[in-house]
N, C-alpha and C positions, 0 to 999 in steps of 0.2 A: 234171587237170594246168594249173599256174599259167600265165599269159599272160607274154608281155615287158614286162617296167615300163614307163611312160610310151609304151603301143604300140610299141616296139621303139625309141625315139627318146635319142639323146644330149643330157643339157642340157651343154652351155660356153659359160664366160663366158670374152672377150679382155679380156686386160687394160685398165686405167683405172686413172692416176692409180699410188699406191701401195695398192690397193685389192686384192690380191694375195691377201691372207687373206680378205677377202670370197668373193672368188672359188674357194676353197680349198671353205669351210665349205658353200658352195652345188651345189658341183659332187663332194660327199661324199655329199649331201643329193639330188641332181639337179636343182633345182629352185632357183628366185631366194626361197627360203626366208628369207633374210634381208636387209639393205640394210646400208652403212655406219655410218648413224646408230644401226641396232641394234647392231652390235658397240661401237658408241661409248659405247652407253647400258648397255652391260655393262663394258664398261673403267671407267667412271666407279664404278659402281657395285663393283665389285672393289676400286677402289683405296679407296672408302668404309670396306671393311668391312676392308679391310688396315692403313689409317692407325688404325680403330676398337681392333685387336687390337693396335698398338702403343702404344695410350697405355693399355690396361689391363693388360699383359702387361708391356713393358721396366719393369727395374731403374731405367733409369737416362731421366730429363729430356732430358737434350741431345741422346743419340741419337735418342732420339721426335721431337723438334723438330726434327732435320735431317732426317729423316725425311721429317714433314710437309711442310715446305719444299722437299723434290724434287717435280720435274713428276713427273706420272702414271706408272705402274713399269708399265703395260699399253695402252698408246697411246704413239704417238711423235708431234712435231709434223707429222713426214712422213706421220704417217694411217696404219703398220703397228702390228698387233697382238700381244699375246703369247699365247705357247698358252694360258697359263691362259684368256683371253679363247675363244679356239675351243674349249679345254672345258666350257667354259661354253655357247655357241653350240648344241652337240653334245649337251648333257646334257635339253637343253633337249626332244629327240627320242630321250630316254632309250639317247644313245648314249654307249660309254666312247672316250675317247683315253687309249692306254698306251704308253709309251716301249717301244721295240723289244726294249731289251736288259733289258726288267725281267724277272724270272722268271715272269711271269703268261703272258707274249709268247712262252716259247720253242718253243712248237709253228709260233708264227706264222714263227719263223726257221729253223725247220726245213724244214717244209711251207707256203710265203706265198701259196703260189695256193690256199689250204683258208680263206681268209681273203677277206676282201670291200673293203675302204679302207688308205690307208696315207698318211700323213698326211706331207708331208718338209719342212724349211727348212733354210736356210742363207741366210746373209747379206741377213737382213732378207726374203728372197722365201718363200713357201708357195705348196706344188702340192699338189694330190690325185692319187694312181693307184687307181684305183677299177672294181671289177670289176660290169659290167651287163651283163643279159641274158646271163651265163654266158661274156662276152670282157670280157678285161682291156684298160683304157685309161691314157692317160696325160691326164691334165685338166689340166696346167701354161697356164695363164693365158697364159702371151707364146705359147703356137702360135696357130695358126690357127683347130685343128680337135681334138678328141682324137686319139691317137696310138694305136694299137691294138696290144697287147703279147701274144708267146707266153707260154706257162706260164713254158716254160724263161727266156726274156728276162728274165720277172720277176724271177723267184730270181736271176738275174745281174747284172741293173740295179740289187738293192735293197745287193747286195753292193757293188757299185764306186761307189754312191751312198756308204755308210756309210764305203769306204777314202778316197772325199776328205772326206769330215769332215760330210755332212750327217748332219741328225740326223730322224728317223726316228719317227713312233709310227703304232700300229697300231689302228685305228677298230673296237670291235665294239658289236655289238647291236641291233636292229631298225629296218633300215634303212625310211624310208619308199617305200611301192610309187608310190606315182604321188602326182604334182602337175598338178594343174589347168592345164591347157595352154591351154585356151580361156579361163579369166578376166582378165582385168582388170590382173593381177600379172600374169601369164605372161613379160613382160621387165621386166627393171629397166635398160633400157640398153645394156645389153655382156651380155647373156646371147641364146642361140639354142640353136631345139634342132634337132640335125642325124641326118638317119640314118646306120647306119653305111657305108654306098654314100656317103652326099656328105662327111666328112667324109674320107673316102680318098680321096677327089676333092679336096677341099681340100687337104690334104696334100699329094699329088702334085704341084698346082700352084703349090703354095710353095718342093716342092723343086729345082723347074724353074726357078721365076724368080728365087732366091736362090743368092747363091754359097756356097759348103761352109764358108768362114770367117764369111758373117752368119748362117747355120742356127746356127753352132756357138754364136757369138754369143748370140743368142736364144735361144738355149734352156738354156743355163746346166746342159747335160748331157751325157751320155757321147756319145763319137764312135759309139759300137760299135756296127754294123747285126745284126741275128739272124744275117747268115753267120759275122759274126766271133765272135759268140756260141756259137754253133755248134763253133766250130774252139775255142772254151774248155773247151767240154761235153765233147772228147774227150778230156782232160788228166785224166793219173788225180791228182794232185795236187791235191787240194781249194786245200788253201791259197798256193800257185802261181799258180791258176787268178784265183782272188781278186784275189792280189798284180797282176798283171795286168792285168786288167777294172782296177783302179784306177789304172794308172799311164795306162794306154791316155786315160782321157777326157777328160783336155783336150787331146788331138791333135787337128788335123781328122782327117776320115772318112777321106780318102786316104792321111793319115798313120797313122792307126791301124791299118786295114787292111793297109797294107804292112808295119807291124813284124808285127804278129802273124801275117802269113804267113812273114816270115822266121823268126819263135819258130819256129812250129808245121813249118817247112824244117827247121832246126836239131835240134829235138826229136828 
């Protein structure tokens, strides 16, 4: 039986500038495999190929000229990268990035817990949800440590993200099993290796020191707790469950829980 990857450690990167795409790719791979310079090189290569295709395939010189005069389509001046760049980076490791609403990803829509990783994007922010050593974690770089998910939380969480306009991509393939933690490349300045216990401890500490409104603003994600989502799971109407989860996403934790309790009482 195979042992835990990376000796049971979790790799997490904390937000640096606008490098959430770099953090996202590295947490999918569970190691500091890519730097911002690596992704910038991939973006430049994609830009060159796209411009070449426009020159060779367009029937309108004016359209081609307009396209060629624009800035990069794959990296913004602020440092945000396109999904095509993330796809190219992960292709290096034989991983496919598939929109979750594609027919080929239908199984993942039904049973997401059987997959290994998802990439989420909204308003120039990228983050990864990843299964590591049999457990699901949210590796959002805006959080101080990865957040552990139950299988039920994963499904409801993805539903609520979709309902709030997030783009979700499935990642499939043969994920790297190990990264040489002891090597000189084991840290890129914002990455850290944490045991699951350390990650839980850091999260609890942050929850105690931050006000609820601050936590909700920093995470940009649902305020629903696992208890809330368990209440949602008791609802028989699947569409109603998803709609309620999505509508409560932007509430503060206390408000979301109170509203959900009232809804369940009324039901």
